[in-house]
C-alpha positions as CSV (number, residue, x, y, z in Angstrom):
1,X,-69.8,-248.3,47.2
2,X,-73.0,-246.3,47.2
3,X,-74.3,-245.0,43.9
4,X,-76.4,-242.2,45.6
5,X,-75.5,-238.6,44.7
6,X,-73.5,-237.1,47.5
7,X,-75.8,-234.8,49.3
8,X,-74.6,-231.0,49.8
9,X,-73.7,-229.8,53.4
10,X,-76.3,-227.6,54.4
11,X,-75.6,-227.3,58.1
12,X,-76.4,-224.4,60.3
13,X,-72.7,-223.0,59.6
14,X,-73.8,-222.6,55.9
15,X,-74.5,-218.9,56.0
16,X,-75.5,-219.0,52.3
17,X,-78.2,-221.5,52.8
18,X,-79.2,-220.0,56.3
19,X,-79.9,-216.7,54.6
20,X,-81.9,-218.4,51.8
21,X,-84.0,-220.3,54.5
22,X,-84.5,-217.2,56.7
23,X,-85.6,-215.1,53.8
24,X,-88.3,-217.8,52.9
25,X,-89.4,-218.2,56.3
26,X,-90.0,-214.2,56.4
27,X,-87.4,-214.1,59.3
28,X,-85.4,-211.6,56.9
29,X,-87.5,-208.9,55.1
30,X,-87.0,-209.2,51.4
31,X,-88.5,-208.3,48.2
32,X,-89.9,-210.9,45.4
33,X,-86.7,-211.1,43.3
34,X,-84.6,-211.7,46.3
35,X,-87.0,-214.3,47.5
36,X,-86.8,-216.1,44.2
37,X,-83.0,-216.0,44.3
38,X,-83.1,-217.8,47.5
39,X,-85.7,-220.2,46.3
40,X,-83.3,-220.9,43.3
41,X,-80.5,-221.7,45.6
42,X,-82.4,-224.2,47.6
43,X,-83.7,-225.9,44.5
44,X,-80.3,-226.1,43.1
45,X,-79.0,-227.7,46.5
46,X,-81.7,-230.5,46.0
47,X,-81.5,-231.0,42.0
48,X,-78.4,-229.1,40.7
49,X,-76.2,-232.2,40.8
50,X,-78.4,-233.6,38.0
51,X,-77.2,-230.6,35.9
52,X,-73.7,-231.1,36.9
53,X,-73.7,-228.3,39.6
54,X,-71.5,-228.8,42.8
55,X,-72.3,-226.8,46.0
56,X,-68.7,-226.4,47.6
57,X,-69.6,-225.1,51.2
58,X,-65.8,-224.9,52.2
59,X,-65.1,-222.7,49.2
60,X,-67.9,-220.5,50.2
61,X,-66.9,-220.2,53.6
62,X,-63.2,-219.4,52.7
63,X,-64.4,-216.5,50.5
64,X,-66.6,-215.3,53.2
65,X,-63.8,-215.6,55.7
66,X,-61.3,-213.7,53.4
67,X,-63.6,-210.6,54.0
68,X,-64.1,-210.8,57.7
69,X,-60.3,-211.9,58.7
70,X,-58.3,-210.1,56.2
71,X,-60.2,-207.0,54.9
72,X,-61.0,-203.7,56.6
73,X,-63.6,-201.1,55.6
74,X,-62.7,-197.7,54.7
75,X,-64.5,-194.2,54.8
76,X,-66.3,-192.3,57.6
77,X,-67.3,-194.1,60.6
78,X,-66.3,-197.4,59.2
79,X,-62.6,-196.6,58.6
80,X,-60.4,-199.5,59.8
81,X,-63.2,-201.8,61.0
82,X,-63.1,-205.4,60.0
83,X,-65.3,-206.2,56.9
84,X,-68.1,-208.2,58.5
85,X,-70.5,-209.3,55.8
86,X,-74.3,-208.5,56.2
87,X,-76.2,-211.6,55.8
88,X,-77.2,-210.7,52.2
89,X,-73.4,-210.0,51.3
90,X,-72.5,-213.4,52.5
91,X,-75.2,-214.9,50.4
92,X,-73.5,-213.2,47.4
93,X,-70.2,-213.8,48.0
94,X,-70.7,-217.5,49.1
95,X,-73.0,-218.1,46.0
96,X,-70.2,-216.7,43.7
97,X,-67.4,-218.7,45.1
98,X,-69.3,-221.8,46.5
99,X,-71.0,-223.1,43.4
100,X,-68.9,-224.8,40.9
101,X,-69.5,-227.3,38.1
102,X,-68.6,-231.0,38.2
103,X,-65.7,-230.5,35.6
104,X,-64.0,-227.8,37.7
105,X,-65.3,-224.7,36.2
106,X,-66.9,-221.7,38.2
107,X,-70.5,-222.1,37.6
108,X,-71.6,-218.3,37.8
109,X,-69.6,-216.5,34.9
110,X,-71.7,-213.4,35.2
111,X,-73.3,-211.8,38.3
112,X,-75.8,-208.9,38.4
113,X,-76.5,-207.1,41.8
114,X,-78.9,-204.4,42.2
115,X,-79.7,-202.8,45.6
116,X,-80.5,-199.3,47.0
117,X,-77.8,-196.6,47.2
118,X,-75.4,-196.9,50.1
119,X,-76.1,-200.6,50.8
120,X,-72.2,-201.2,50.6
121,X,-72.1,-202.7,46.9
122,X,-68.8,-200.9,45.8
123,X,-66.8,-202.2,48.8
124,X,-68.2,-205.6,48.6
125,X,-67.1,-206.0,44.7
126,X,-63.8,-204.4,45.7
127,X,-63.4,-207.1,48.1
128,X,-64.3,-209.8,45.3
129,X,-61.6,-208.5,43.2
130,X,-59.0,-208.6,46.0
131,X,-60.0,-212.3,46.8
132,X,-59.6,-213.0,43.1
133,X,-56.1,-211.2,43.1
134,X,-54.6,-213.1,46.1
135,X,-56.8,-216.0,47.4
136,X,-58.6,-217.6,44.4
137,X,-55.8,-219.7,43.4
138,X,-55.3,-218.3,39.8
139,X,-51.9,-217.9,38.4
140,X,-51.5,-214.5,36.5
141,X,-54.9,-213.6,37.3
142,X,-56.2,-210.3,35.8
143,X,-58.7,-208.4,37.8
144,X,-60.2,-205.3,36.1
145,X,-62.5,-202.4,37.6
146,X,-64.0,-201.6,34.2
147,X,-66.2,-198.9,33.2
148,X,-66.9,-196.6,30.1
149,X,-64.8,-193.8,31.5
150,X,-61.7,-194.1,33.4
151,X,-62.6,-191.8,36.1
152,X,-65.6,-193.9,36.8
153,X,-63.6,-197.1,36.9
154,X,-61.3,-195.4,39.5
155,X,-64.1,-194.9,42.0
156,X,-64.1,-198.8,42.6
157,X,-60.4,-199.1,42.2
158,X,-59.8,-196.6,44.9
159,X,-61.9,-198.7,47.4
160,X,-59.6,-201.6,46.5
161,X,-56.4,-199.5,47.3
162,X,-57.8,-198.4,50.5
163,X,-58.7,-201.7,51.5
164,X,-55.1,-202.9,50.8
165,X,-53.6,-200.1,52.7
166,X,-55.6,-200.8,55.9
167,X,-55.2,-204.7,55.9
168,X,-52.0,-205.8,57.6
169,X,-52.3,-209.0,55.7
170,X,-52.2,-207.4,52.4
171,X,-50.3,-204.0,52.8
172,X,-46.8,-206.0,52.7
173,X,-47.8,-208.6,50.2
174,X,-49.3,-206.4,47.4
175,X,-47.2,-204.0,45.5
176,X,-48.7,-200.8,44.3
177,X,-47.6,-198.8,41.3
178,X,-48.1,-195.0,41.8
179,X,-48.7,-193.2,45.2
180,X,-51.6,-191.8,47.2
181,X,-54.7,-191.1,45.0
182,X,-52.5,-191.9,41.8
183,X,-52.2,-195.6,42.5
184,X,-53.1,-197.4,39.1
185,X,-52.0,-201.0,39.6
186,X,-52.1,-203.4,42.4
187,X,-49.6,-206.5,41.8
188,X,-49.4,-209.8,43.8
189,X,-46.0,-211.3,43.1
190,X,-46.9,-214.6,44.5
191,X,-49.0,-215.6,41.4
192,X,-48.0,-212.8,39.2
193,X,-51.5,-211.3,39.2
194,X,-52.6,-207.7,39.1
195,X,-55.6,-205.5,39.8
196,X,-56.2,-202.3,37.7
197,X,-58.8,-200.1,36.3
198,X,-59.7,-200.3,32.7
199,X,-62.2,-198.2,30.5
200,X,-63.8,-198.7,27.2
201,X,-62.7,-195.1,26.1
202,X,-58.9,-196.0,26.2
203,X,-59.4,-198.3,23.3
204,X,-57.6,-201.3,25.0
205,X,-58.1,-204.7,23.5
206,X,-57.2,-208.1,24.7
207,X,-58.0,-208.2,28.4
208,X,-58.3,-211.6,29.9
209,X,-60.0,-211.1,33.1
210,X,-60.2,-213.5,35.9
211,X,-62.6,-211.2,37.5
212,X,-64.1,-208.3,35.7
213,X,-66.0,-205.7,38.0
214,X,-68.4,-203.1,36.8
215,X,-69.8,-200.4,38.8
216,X,-72.9,-198.5,38.4
217,X,-74.1,-200.3,35.5
218,X,-77.2,-198.2,35.2
219,X,-74.8,-195.3,33.8
220,X,-73.5,-197.4,31.0
221,X,-75.3,-196.0,27.7
222,X,-74.0,-199.3,25.7
223,X,-73.0,-202.8,26.4
224,X,-69.3,-202.1,25.2
225,X,-67.8,-202.4,28.4
226,X,-69.6,-205.5,29.4
227,X,-69.0,-207.2,26.1
228,X,-65.2,-206.1,26.4
229,X,-65.1,-208.0,29.8
230,X,-67.0,-211.0,28.9
231,X,-65.1,-211.5,25.5
232,X,-61.9,-212.2,27.6
233,X,-63.1,-214.8,29.9
234,X,-63.6,-217.5,27.5
235,X,-60.3,-218.9,28.2
236,X,-60.3,-219.1,32.0
237,X,-61.9,-221.8,34.0
238,X,-63.1,-219.7,36.9
239,X,-63.4,-216.3,35.1
240,X,-66.3,-214.3,36.4
241,X,-67.7,-210.7,35.5
242,X,-69.6,-209.0,38.3
243,X,-72.0,-206.1,37.6
244,X,-73.3,-203.8,40.4
245,X,-75.8,-200.9,40.2
246,X,-78.7,-198.9,41.4
247,X,-81.9,-199.1,39.6
248,X,-82.0,-197.4,36.3
249,X,-84.4,-195.2,34.4
250,X,-84.6,-197.1,31.1
251,X,-85.4,-200.8,30.6
252,X,-84.1,-200.6,27.0
253,X,-80.5,-200.0,28.1
254,X,-77.8,-202.8,29.1
255,X,-78.7,-202.4,32.7
256,X,-82.5,-202.8,32.1
257,X,-81.8,-205.8,29.9
258,X,-79.8,-207.6,32.4
259,X,-82.2,-206.6,35.3
260,X,-84.9,-208.1,33.3
261,X,-82.8,-211.3,32.5
262,X,-81.9,-211.8,36.2
263,X,-85.7,-211.4,37.2
264,X,-86.8,-214.1,34.7
265,X,-84.0,-216.6,35.8
266,X,-84.6,-216.1,39.4
267,X,-88.4,-216.6,38.8
268,X,-87.5,-219.8,36.9
269,X,-89.0,-218.5,33.8
270,X,-85.7,-218.9,31.9
271,X,-82.8,-221.2,32.3
272,X,-79.2,-220.2,32.7
273,X,-77.2,-221.9,35.2
274,X,-74.0,-219.2,34.6
275,X,-76.0,-216.1,35.6
276,X,-76.2,-215.0,39.2
277,X,-78.6,-212.3,40.2
278,X,-79.5,-210.5,43.4
279,X,-82.0,-207.9,42.6
280,X,-83.7,-206.0,45.4
281,X,-87.2,-204.8,44.7
282,X,-90.3,-203.8,46.2
283,X,-93.5,-205.9,46.3
284,X,-96.7,-204.7,44.4
285,X,-98.4,-202.1,46.5
286,X,-95.4,-201.1,48.7
287,X,-94.9,-197.4,49.0
288,X,-91.6,-196.3,50.6
289,X,-93.0,-192.9,51.1
290,X,-95.8,-194.0,53.1
291,X,-94.5,-197.1,55.0
292,X,-91.1,-197.7,56.4
293,X,-91.5,-201.5,56.8
294,X,-90.7,-202.1,53.0
295,X,-87.3,-200.2,53.3
296,X,-85.2,-203.3,54.1
297,X,-86.4,-205.0,51.1
298,X,-84.3,-202.8,49.0
299,X,-81.7,-201.7,51.5
300,X,-80.7,-205.1,52.7
301,X,-78.0,-203.7,55.1
302,X,-80.4,-201.2,56.6
303,X,-81.0,-203.3,59.9
304,X,-77.8,-205.0,59.9
305,X,-75.4,-203.6,62.6
306,X,-72.1,-205.1,62.7
307,X,-69.5,-205.1,65.6
308,X,-68.2,-201.4,66.1
309,X,-70.9,-199.8,63.9
310,X,-73.8,-197.7,65.5
311,X,-76.4,-198.0,62.7
312,X,-77.3,-200.0,59.7
313,X,-76.1,-198.8,56.0
314,X,-77.4,-196.3,55.1
315,X,-79.5,-195.9,58.1
316,X,-83.2,-195.1,58.7
317,X,-82.4,-191.4,59.7
318,X,-80.8,-191.1,56.4
319,X,-83.5,-192.5,54.5
320,X,-86.3,-190.3,56.4
321,X,-84.3,-187.3,55.4
322,X,-84.1,-188.2,51.7
323,X,-88.0,-188.9,51.9
324,X,-88.7,-185.7,53.4
325,X,-86.8,-183.5,51.2
326,X,-88.3,-185.1,48.3
327,X,-92.1,-184.8,49.2
328,X,-93.9,-182.3,46.9
329,X,-90.8,-182.1,44.3
330,X,-91.7,-184.7,41.5
331,X,-88.3,-184.8,39.9
332,X,-86.5,-185.1,43.2
333,X,-88.9,-187.8,44.5
334,X,-88.5,-189.8,41.2
335,X,-84.7,-189.6,41.9
336,X,-85.0,-191.0,45.7
337,X,-87.5,-193.8,44.5
338,X,-84.9,-194.9,42.0
339,X,-81.7,-194.7,43.8
340,X,-83.0,-195.4,47.4
341,X,-85.9,-197.6,46.8
342,X,-85.0,-199.5,43.5
343,X,-88.1,-198.4,41.6
344,X,-87.2,-198.1,37.9
345,X,-88.4,-194.9,36.4
346,X,-89.5,-194.2,32.8
347,X,-87.0,-191.6,32.2
348,X,-83.7,-190.6,33.0
349,X,-84.6,-187.8,35.5
350,X,-88.2,-187.9,35.5
351,X,-90.0,-184.6,36.1
352,X,-93.5,-186.0,37.2
353,X,-93.8,-188.8,39.8
354,X,-96.5,-191.3,39.4
355,X,-98.0,-190.4,42.6
356,X,-98.3,-186.9,41.8
357,X,-99.8,-187.5,38.4
358,X,-102.2,-190.1,39.5
359,X,-103.5,-187.9,42.5
360,X,-104.5,-185.2,39.7
361,X,-106.7,-187.5,37.8
362,X,-110.2,-186.4,37.8
363,X,-112.7,-187.0,34.8
364,X,-115.6,-184.5,34.0
365,X,-118.3,-184.6,31.3
366,X,-117.3,-182.8,28.2
367,X,-120.6,-180.7,28.4
368,X,-119.4,-179.3,31.7
369,X,-116.5,-177.9,29.5
370,X,-118.2,-176.9,26.5
371,X,-118.8,-173.0,27.3
372,X,-115.8,-172.7,29.5
373,X,-113.0,-170.7,28.0
374,X,-109.7,-172.5,27.3
375,X,-106.5,-172.2,25.5
376,X,-104.6,-174.8,23.4
377,X,-101.1,-176.2,22.8
378,X,-100.3,-177.9,19.4
379,X,-97.1,-180.1,19.1
380,X,-97.0,-181.3,15.6
381,X,-95.4,-184.3,14.4
382,X,-92.9,-184.5,11.6
383,X,-94.0,-187.4,9.9
384,X,-94.6,-190.6,11.8
385,X,-94.5,-189.4,15.4
386,X,-97.1,-188.6,17.8
387,X,-99.3,-185.4,17.4
388,X,-100.8,-183.8,20.5
389,X,-103.2,-181.1,20.7
390,X,-104.0,-180.1,24.7
391,X,-106.7,-177.9,25.9
392,X,-106.4,-175.9,29.2
393,X,-109.8,-174.8,30.5
394,X,-109.6,-171.8,33.3
395,X,-111.0,-172.4,36.8
396,X,-114.4,-171.0,37.6
397,X,-116.1,-170.1,41.0
398,X,-118.0,-173.5,40.7
399,X,-115.0,-175.6,39.6
400,X,-111.7,-174.0,40.9
401,X,-109.4,-176.4,38.8
402,X,-107.4,-175.9,35.7
403,X,-108.7,-178.7,33.4
404,X,-106.4,-180.5,30.8
405,X,-108.0,-182.3,28.0
406,X,-105.5,-183.9,25.4
407,X,-106.2,-185.3,21.9
408,X,-103.5,-187.3,20.2
409,X,-103.0,-188.8,16.5
410,X,-100.8,-191.2,14.9
411,X,-100.7,-192.8,11.4
412,X,-102.6,-196.0,11.1
413,X,-99.8,-197.7,9.1
414,X,-98.1,-200.5,10.6
415,X,-99.2,-200.1,14.2
416,X,-98.0,-203.5,15.4
417,X,-94.2,-202.5,14.6
418,X,-94.9,-199.1,16.2
419,X,-96.1,-200.7,19.4
420,X,-93.0,-203.2,19.4
421,X,-90.7,-200.1,18.9
422,X,-92.4,-197.9,21.6
423,X,-93.5,-200.7,23.8
424,X,-96.9,-199.2,24.6
425,X,-100.4,-200.5,23.7
426,X,-101.3,-198.2,20.8
427,X,-104.0,-200.6,19.5
428,X,-105.7,-200.8,22.8
429,X,-105.5,-197.0,23.2
430,X,-107.1,-196.4,19.8
431,X,-109.8,-199.0,20.6
432,X,-110.6,-197.2,23.9
433,X,-110.6,-193.8,22.1
434,X,-107.7,-192.5,24.0
435,X,-105.7,-192.0,20.6
436,X,-106.9,-191.3,17.1
437,X,-105.3,-192.3,13.7
438,X,-104.8,-190.5,10.5
439,X,-104.6,-192.5,7.3
440,X,-101.2,-193.5,5.6
441,X,-97.5,-194.0,6.5
442,X,-97.0,-190.3,7.7
443,X,-99.4,-188.1,9.8
444,X,-101.9,-186.5,7.8
445,X,-101.9,-182.7,8.7
446,X,-105.2,-182.1,6.8
447,X,-106.9,-184.8,8.8
448,X,-105.7,-183.2,12.0
449,X,-106.7,-179.6,11.0
450,X,-110.3,-180.8,10.4
451,X,-110.4,-182.4,13.8
452,X,-108.9,-179.5,15.3
453,X,-111.6,-177.3,13.5
454,X,-114.3,-179.6,15.0
455,X,-113.0,-179.6,18.4
456,X,-112.5,-175.6,18.6
457,X,-116.1,-175.3,17.3
458,X,-117.2,-177.3,20.2
459,X,-115.3,-175.7,22.9
460,X,-114.6,-171.9,23.7
461,X,-111.0,-172.1,22.4
462,X,-109.4,-168.6,22.5
463,X,-105.9,-169.1,21.4
464,X,-103.7,-171.9,20.5
465,X,-99.8,-172.1,21.0
466,X,-97.6,-173.8,18.6
467,X,-94.1,-174.8,18.0
468,X,-92.7,-172.7,15.0
469,X,-91.0,-175.5,13.6
470,X,-93.2,-177.5,11.0
471,X,-96.1,-174.9,11.1
472,X,-95.7,-173.4,7.7
473,X,-97.2,-176.6,5.9
474,X,-100.2,-176.5,8.4
475,X,-100.8,-172.7,7.7
476,X,-100.8,-173.4,3.8
477,X,-103.3,-176.3,4.2
478,X,-105.5,-173.9,6.3
479,X,-105.5,-171.2,3.4
480,X,-105.9,-174.1,0.7
481,X,-109.2,-175.6,2.4
482,X,-110.5,-172.5,4.0
483,X,-110.2,-174.1,7.5
484,X,-110.3,-171.3,10.4
485,X,-108.9,-171.9,13.9
486,X,-108.7,-169.5,16.9
487,X,-105.9,-167.0,17.1
488,X,-102.6,-168.9,16.6
489,X,-99.6,-167.9,18.6
490,X,-95.8,-169.1,18.1
491,X,-94.3,-170.4,21.3
492,X,-90.7,-171.0,21.6
493,X,-89.1,-174.2,22.8
494,X,-86.3,-172.9,24.5
495,X,-85.5,-171.9,28.1
496,X,-86.8,-168.4,27.8
497,X,-90.4,-169.4,26.9
498,X,-90.6,-172.8,28.4
499,X,-89.0,-171.9,31.8
500,X,-92.0,-169.9,33.1
501,X,-94.5,-172.7,31.7
502,X,-92.6,-175.3,33.5
503,X,-92.8,-173.5,36.8
504,X,-96.4,-172.6,36.4
505,X,-97.4,-176.2,35.3
506,X,-95.6,-177.7,38.1
507,X,-97.2,-175.0,40.7
508,X,-100.6,-175.9,39.5
509,X,-100.0,-179.7,39.6
510,X,-98.9,-179.5,43.2
511,X,-101.4,-177.0,44.2
512,X,-99.0,-174.5,45.5
513,X,-99.9,-170.7,45.8
514,X,-98.3,-168.4,43.3
515,X,-94.8,-166.7,43.8
516,X,-94.9,-162.9,43.5
517,X,-92.8,-163.3,40.4
518,X,-95.5,-165.3,38.6
519,X,-97.9,-162.4,38.1
520,X,-98.0,-163.1,34.5
521,X,-100.0,-166.1,35.2
522,X,-101.9,-164.9,38.1
523,X,-102.9,-161.3,37.8
524,X,-106.1,-161.9,35.9
525,X,-108.8,-159.3,37.1
526,X,-112.7,-159.5,36.6
527,X,-112.4,-157.2,33.9
528,X,-109.9,-159.3,32.0
529,X,-111.6,-162.6,32.8
530,X,-114.8,-162.7,35.1
531,X,-115.2,-166.4,35.0
532,X,-112.1,-166.5,37.4
533,X,-112.9,-163.6,39.4
534,X,-114.1,-165.6,42.5
535,X,-111.5,-168.6,42.1
536,X,-109.5,-169.2,45.3
537,X,-105.8,-168.1,45.2
538,X,-104.5,-171.8,45.3
539,X,-105.6,-173.4,42.0
540,X,-104.9,-177.0,41.3
541,X,-104.6,-178.8,37.9
542,X,-106.6,-181.8,37.0
543,X,-106.4,-184.0,33.9
544,X,-108.7,-186.9,32.4
545,X,-106.4,-189.6,33.1
546,X,-105.8,-190.4,29.3
547,X,-103.3,-193.1,29.4
548,X,-101.4,-191.5,26.4
549,X,-100.9,-188.3,28.4
550,X,-100.0,-190.4,31.4
551,X,-97.2,-192.2,29.2
552,X,-95.9,-188.6,28.0
553,X,-95.8,-187.6,31.8
554,X,-93.8,-190.5,32.8
555,X,-91.3,-189.9,30.1
556,X,-90.9,-186.1,30.8
557,X,-87.2,-185.0,31.5
558,X,-86.6,-181.4,32.6
559,X,-83.2,-179.9,31.9
560,X,-81.8,-176.6,33.3
561,X,-79.8,-173.9,32.2
562,X,-77.1,-172.1,34.2
563,X,-79.7,-169.5,35.3
564,X,-82.0,-172.5,36.6
565,X,-84.5,-171.8,33.9
566,X,-86.1,-175.3,32.9
567,X,-87.5,-176.9,29.9
568,X,-88.7,-180.3,28.7
569,X,-86.1,-182.2,26.6
570,X,-87.3,-184.5,24.2
571,X,-83.7,-185.8,23.3
572,X,-83.4,-187.0,26.8
573,X,-86.6,-188.7,27.3
574,X,-87.1,-192.5,27.0
575,X,-90.2,-192.2,25.2
576,X,-93.0,-189.7,23.6
577,X,-93.4,-186.4,25.5
578,X,-95.6,-184.6,23.0
579,X,-98.7,-184.4,25.3
580,X,-96.6,-182.6,28.0
581,X,-95.1,-180.3,25.6
582,X,-98.2,-179.3,24.3
583,X,-99.7,-179.0,27.8
584,X,-96.7,-176.6,28.8
585,X,-97.4,-174.5,25.7
586,X,-101.1,-173.9,26.7
587,X,-99.9,-173.2,30.2
588,X,-97.5,-170.7,28.8
589,X,-100.1,-168.7,27.1
590,X,-102.8,-169.2,29.7
591,X,-102.1,-165.8,31.5
592,X,-102.9,-163.9,28.5
593,X,-106.3,-161.5,29.2
594,X,-109.1,-162.9,27.5
595,X,-112.7,-162.1,27.8
596,X,-115.1,-164.3,29.5
597,X,-118.9,-164.4,30.0
598,X,-118.9,-165.1,33.8
599,X,-121.8,-167.7,33.5
600,X,-122.0,-171.1,35.2
601,X,-120.9,-173.7,32.8
602,X,-121.1,-176.9,35.3
603,X,-124.0,-178.3,33.5
604,X,-124.3,-182.1,32.7
605,X,-123.6,-183.6,29.2
606,X,-121.9,-186.0,26.9
607,X,-118.5,-185.7,25.4
608,X,-117.2,-184.8,22.0
């Protein structure tokens, strides 16, 4: 008898291994994390047996065959068509059911799948649940479509119900509780197994899932549902929790944490044989708004056309429409990049895209701005937060741009902990002069006041907008220390005041012509302000590339009221937005008539 370790079967019929080899040979377009997942599979075929891993190709083929021989698709043009798996789907299904351990346990106990919207994730995991219900050889299997809310759990479960109804093999064998859209349980008498939706808000306890399915993980605010599913799997040999999602907007969420864990595991930076990850992503330098060739990396079904289908899923025509509709609209572009192209954004519904913001970067010498009229916005921190003061300089005939110049302060106490909490390089920003500190644990309003006095003495600051909240202490300090500043104007933080400011800031950032209704910002005459008398109708906004301001811009989230008035919402942002709020307040008062000298101010000079 040979003592050699049995070699895994990797013949051409092994669709899982064939996909991995095709990806690494660049025969299939894939992003870096999928390439790493494929390399991991091939490595484990060679050395996994040393760790007790067993590749069972027959089990993988059986699960893939269940989809294609038993299940049918539902919805639209795909209604009733056989569920032929795209190569990436076969890789996922085959990996999950083909890898075992030598003691008979399922290798992958937790799976994380992230692809672009419309790639067929939900039907895929619904099919995984149905396989666990009727074909996985598990008695009294409990299959759950789980979510934080029952309505969300029902979306995936309804896919499973429709697939049962359309499958001649299953419709007569699976018993349904409820009717039509109100089916709430699928029961398989042969093994006394069931499949049903479950939600964390129902307060249920004690689920013991054979397979737990979680849809749209990026919408989960906490790990409650994931933990509920995982806690019940400990007593089952083949239990598995499968999470699917689009890309999210906050890496600090449960989705972001599993995304990062999956990236590290596939890259070999962390070891966990029980975790499977298939994470679609772009390569560094890819821009899906400029180059269609990278689209298939994040939409893996895009160019796969199964029998009876006329196009890939979701189809290049659809993606072109999404890109075209988002051009020039920062908030919409961020959503399209996140949902369709797997780009993690910095905020839940980001207002300003990186492309738009970066294109507006242009530094000028401070002396060029010194005698140029400007207004300011002051967002004062409570105690330990960021304080922002943003100057907005008016356009001139020689320089037809609005110029943003921000200043920021934080307390100098415990910067390391502050960096760890906010996940930004405060120390580096301070060293490079983008951020200033005030002494002590809390922000020193007196220190900030003295700096404001110096800044306003250097520049031609005409007015300063401020948030009414927290301003009384500042005014009292001004009186006590005989500090004078330009005219201070209160500026509301609600929709009434912020709405026009948001519209105008966005118009200037995009370089769009003014709307007739925006006369408050655009009717400055030569008598009001001679410096702008010869400026073109279309004015653009430029900023100096301050990384603290850029961070604030990436975090900014805009919310709307029923009348579609907009404002920045600090509560929904994932990081500081104080610089953007201060910039909006400055924009909000920049339409007020002020006097100007009309002289050219575009002279050379150093900064303050």
